[in-house]
N, C-alpha and C positions, 0 to 999 in steps of 0.2 A: 504493500500500500504506500501511497505517497500523498503528500499534502500540496504538492506544487501544481499550479494550473498547467504547467508544461509537462504533465505526466507522460511517461514514455510508453503509452499504449499505442497500438497501431492506429495511424491517423486515417480518417476517411478521405477518399479522393474527391477533390473538387477542382474543376477546371479554372474557376475564378474564386479563389479563397476569400478575397476581400469582399466580393459581392455577396458571398454566402454569409460572412460575418455581419455585413451590413443588414442582411435580411433578419438575422437574429436580433441585431440591435434595434431594428424597426419594431419588432415584437416587444422588446423591453421598453421602447418609447411609448407604445400603445398602453402598456401596463401602467406606467407612471401617469399618463394623461387620464386614464380611466379611474385610477385610484384617487387622484387629487382634484378632479373636476369639482366635487362638492365643496372644496375649500374656497374656490373663487366665487361660487354661487351660493354660499351658505346663507346669507341674509334672505335671498329670494326663495330658496328651498324651505327655510324656516317658516316664512310667511305663507308660502303656497300650500304646505302640508299641515300648517297649524301647530307647529311645535316650537319650543324655545331654541335659540341658537346653540345652547349647550347640548340639548338633546339631539339637534341636527348633527352635532359632532360625532354621533354614533355611526354616521355614514362613512367615517374614516376608521373608527374603532373596529367595527364588526368585520370588514374584509381583512383587516390586519390580523384579527384573532383567528379567523378561519384559514388565513394564509400561513399562520404559525403552525397550525396542525397539518395543513396540506403539504408543507415543504418536506418534512421527513417521511410522511406517509406516501407521498407521490414518488419520492426517491426509491423507497422500498418496493412499492407496488408496480412501478414502471421499470424495474431493474433489468428486465429482458426486452423492453420495448425500444425500437429504433427511435433515437432522440429526434429525428426529423419529424416523425409522426406525432410524437409527444408535444413538440414545440408548436406545430401547426394546430393541433387540436386545442391546446391550451389558449392559443391566441384567438381562435374562433370562439372559444367560450367567453372571452372578454366582450366580444361583439354582442353575444346573446345577453349577457348581464346588462350591458349599457342600453339595449333595446327595452329590456324589462324595466330599467330605471326610468327611461324616458316616458313609458306608458303607465307607470305606477299611479294608482288613484288614491293611495293612502300611505302612511308612513310604514306600516307593517309590510306592505308589498315592496316598498323601497328597500327595507332592511333585508328582505329575502333575496332581492336582486344583488345586493352588495355582498351577501353571504356567498353567493355563487361566484362573484368576482374574486373573492378571497381564495377560492380553490385554484383559480388560474394564477393568481399572484404567487402563491406558494410554489406551485409547480414550475412556473417560468423562472423564478429566481433560483430555484434549486438546480435547474438544468442549463440555463442559457450561457453563463460565463464559462463553465467547463466545456460545453459543446463548442462554443466559439473558439476557445483556446486550442481545441483539437483539430480545427479546420485549417490552421496555419502552421508553417514551420516553427520549430521550437524557439528559434532566435527572435521571432516576432510575436510571441505570446502576449507580451506586455502591450503591444499595439492593439491586438484583438480585444484584450480586456478593456483598454482605454476607449475603444470604439463603442463597446457595449455600455460602459459607465458614462461615456460622453452622451449617448442617446438618453440615458436616464437624466443627465443634467439638462439636456435640451428639452426633455419632457417637462421638467420642473419649470423651465422658462415659459413654455407654451401653456401649460395646463391652467395654472391659477389666474394669471392676468387675462388670458383669452376667455376663460369661462366667466370671469367677472364682467368683462365687457359684453359678451354675448347675452348673459343673463340680464344685465342692466338694460339692453336695447331690444331684446326679443323675449326669450323665455328661458328659464332654467332647464326646461326639458330639451331645448335645442342643443344645450351643451352636451347632453348625453348622446343625442343623435350624432353629433360631430365626433364624439369619442368612439362610437360604434363604427362609424365610417373609417376612422383611422385603423381600428383593429381588423376590419375586413380587408383593407388594402394590405396590411402587414401579413395577414394569413395567405393572401394570394401571392405576394412576392416570395414568401417562404416556400410555398408549394412549387414555385418555378425555379428558385435559386438554390435550395438546400439539397445536398446529396444525402445518401443514407449515412447516419451517424450511429454506429453501434455503441452500446453503453461502455464506458471506460471501466467502471467498477460495478460488479453486480452486488449492490449494497444490501445487506441484511441489518437487522437491528443490532447485531453484534459489532458491526463496524462503528457504531456510535459510542460504545463503552470506553475505549481508550481515550477518546476526546473528552467525554464527560467526567472521567476520573482524573484528568490532568489538572492540577492546581493552576499552573501558569495559563493554560488555555481558558480556564474558568474565570480567571482574573481579567484576561483580555476580553472575554465575552461580557463580563460585567461592565467594562468600560464601553463596549459597543452598545450595550443596553442603555446606559446613562446618556451617551451622546445622542442616540436616536430618540430616546425619551425627551430629552431637552429640545431637540429639533421640532418634534411634533406637538409638544406642549405649546410652543410659541407659534408654529407655522399653521396649525389647524385654524387658529383664530386671528391670523395676521390681517386679513381683510377687515373684519370688524374693528380690530385694534387701530389700523390706519384711519378708518372712518371716524370712530367714536372717540378715540383718545387723542390721536394726532390731528384730527379734524381735516383730513384730506378729501378731496372730491374723488369720485370713482375713476375719472380719467387720470388724475395725478397718482392715485394709489396704484393703478394698473401700470403706469409708466415706471414707477419705482420698483414694482415687482418684476417687470421685464428687465430692469437693470440688475436687480438681485439675481435673476435667473441667468443673465449673461455672465455675471461674475462666477456663478457656480460652474459654468463651462470653463472659464479661465482657471478656476481652482482645480477642476478635474484634470485637465491636460498639463497644467503647470505642476501640480502635485505628482502626476504620473512621472514626469521627468525627474523630479527630486527623489522619487522612490529608488531609482537606480543608484543614487549616491548614498542615501542613508534612510532606512525605514524608520529608525528611532527618531531622527531629527525631523522627518516629515510628519510623523505622528504628533510629536511635541508641538510643532508649529501649527498644525491643524487644530489641536485642542486649545491652544492659547488664543488663536484667532477667534475660535468659536465662543469662548468665554467673553472675550472683549466685545465681539459683535452683539451678543445677547445682552450684555450689561449695558452697552450704549443704547440699545433699543428700549430696554426696560426703564433705564434711568431717564432717557430722553423724553419719552411720553409726548408732551405737547411741543417739544422743540424739534421742528422739522429737520434742521441741519444735523442734529445729533442722531435722529432716527435714520437719516440717510447714511451716515457713517456706520451706524450699527448694521444696517441692511447690507452694506458693502462688505464689511468684515465677515459677517455671518455667511454671506453668499460664497465668498472665497473659501471659507472653512468647510462649509457643507459640501461644496463641489468635490473636495478631495477626501472627505471623511470616510465614505464607504470603501473606496479602493485602498486607502492607506491602512485602515483598520483590518480589512480582510487580508491584505498582504502581511501585516504584522502577525496575524494568527497563523497564516501559512508558514511563515518563517520559523515561528516557535515550534510548530508541529512537524517540521520537515522529516519525511521518511517514517512518521509515526501514525498518521491518520489517513483515512480514505479521502480522496479529493471530494467526491460527491457527498460524503458524510459531513465534511467540513462545510461545504456549500449549503447543505440542508440545515445544519445546526445554526450557521450564521444567519440564514434567512429566517429561521424560526425565532431566533433572539431579536432580530430586527423587527419582525412583525409584531411580536409581543410588546416590544418597546413602543412601536407606533400606536398600538391599541391602548397601552397604559397611558402614554403621554396625552393622546387625544381625549381619552375618557376622563382622567383626573383633571385635565385642564378644563374640560367641559363642565365638570362639577364645580370647579373653582370659579369659572365665568358666571355660572348661574347663581352661585352663592355670594361671591365677593365683587365680581365685575370683570370686564374683559381685560383690564390691565394685569390681572393676576396671571394670565397665560404666559406673558413674557417673563414675569418674575419667576414663575415655576421653572421655566426653561433655563433661566440664568443659573439658578441654584443647582439643578441637575448637571448642567455643563461644568460648573466649577468643581463639583464632586468628582466627575469623570476625570478632569484634569489632574486633580490632587492624587487620585487613586493611581492613574497611569504613571505620573512622575515618581510617586513613592515606590511603585512596583519596579520601575526601571532602575531606580537607585539601588534598591535591595538586590536586584538581579546582578547589577554591575559589581557590587561588593562581594557577592557570593562567587561570581566568576573570577574576580581577582584573588580571593582567598583560595579557591580551588586551583587556580593557575599556579599559585605559590607552592601549594602542596605537591602538585604534579611535577613542577620543575625540580623539586627536591628528590622525588622518586623516579625522575627521568621517564615519565609516562606522558602520553598525549592527553591533553585536557578534553573532557567530554562535557561541553557546555552548550546549552541552547543559545544560539546567537540572536541578538536583537538587531544587529546591523548586517 
């Protein structure tokens, strides 16, 4: 077993690897658009379905919860299934969910449609990155990963501001129709562009045990949870925050969110370049930027300039956070864990964090007010940063101590590397 995305399994044949990777990335893009469409249209959905904004936040919470269950379950249940068929089927399921959301006549029907979306979310995240990595030569695996994560960043650029504008000028239902159209296009492109992709690891539940028993891996996963929790505590209610607290118009808020999204793309590709130099340094920079951005957003409140600074720093940090944290986990578990088990576990933790962040933030918004969403995100981000820095410092001291002992005994050190 291996934890590297560049696993040395037989690679599927593709005449145009970059086109095939782009097809997978388009599916990832459609997932992000569909998952976060409600964030931009939250006020209109709340009014249209007769629920509070905090309750409407369940439209982000529920698919994340079902995605957390679906990620490991899909990895095990689809262990013998051609990844091409799995990816196309899961992408098509996104379109089905969005059509059901667009036609929902009450909040219960809307929740059911979002539950279905969660199945696709978990399955896509558990399979896409590893499948894309196997379509290209080993030397360009990081490029393939960056293309998929870049699509995620672009999805975050498009989903929230565009759904906010569409909902404001037409109907919130139109936003789901548009998301369904994106998923249909993605599934068609995948059907045309993807070769057969046999599974890399035929994963069973036993493949998860070494990962779940590893203390370092669990610490890293805890950092992942806190970072994503912080993100979606603040992000789920960012549109009401900009409207009600900062006092921005719909057009100005959408413009700022487009800028935020553009910076996530910069953070994604810039951070990807930095990862080749130092995983530890990149993770530290990402976490510090995230804390700074959320703190500026939370403290800024009615000060537009400070809110803009906060959104900029936050965007740069979040653009790189998923790829940096996932590579940190891969590096620590090198040659110990199954690639697809790592992907599925990482996905499950991320989706639980999305659900927890949006749910608790929704409770806080209904109880205290919308400003509490950014404050909750700031606190969680700060805890993640402190935990990661403390863990790295402790690991470095242990590595130094072990290296000293090994030098005396003339043995090779056996230390999990952070860089």
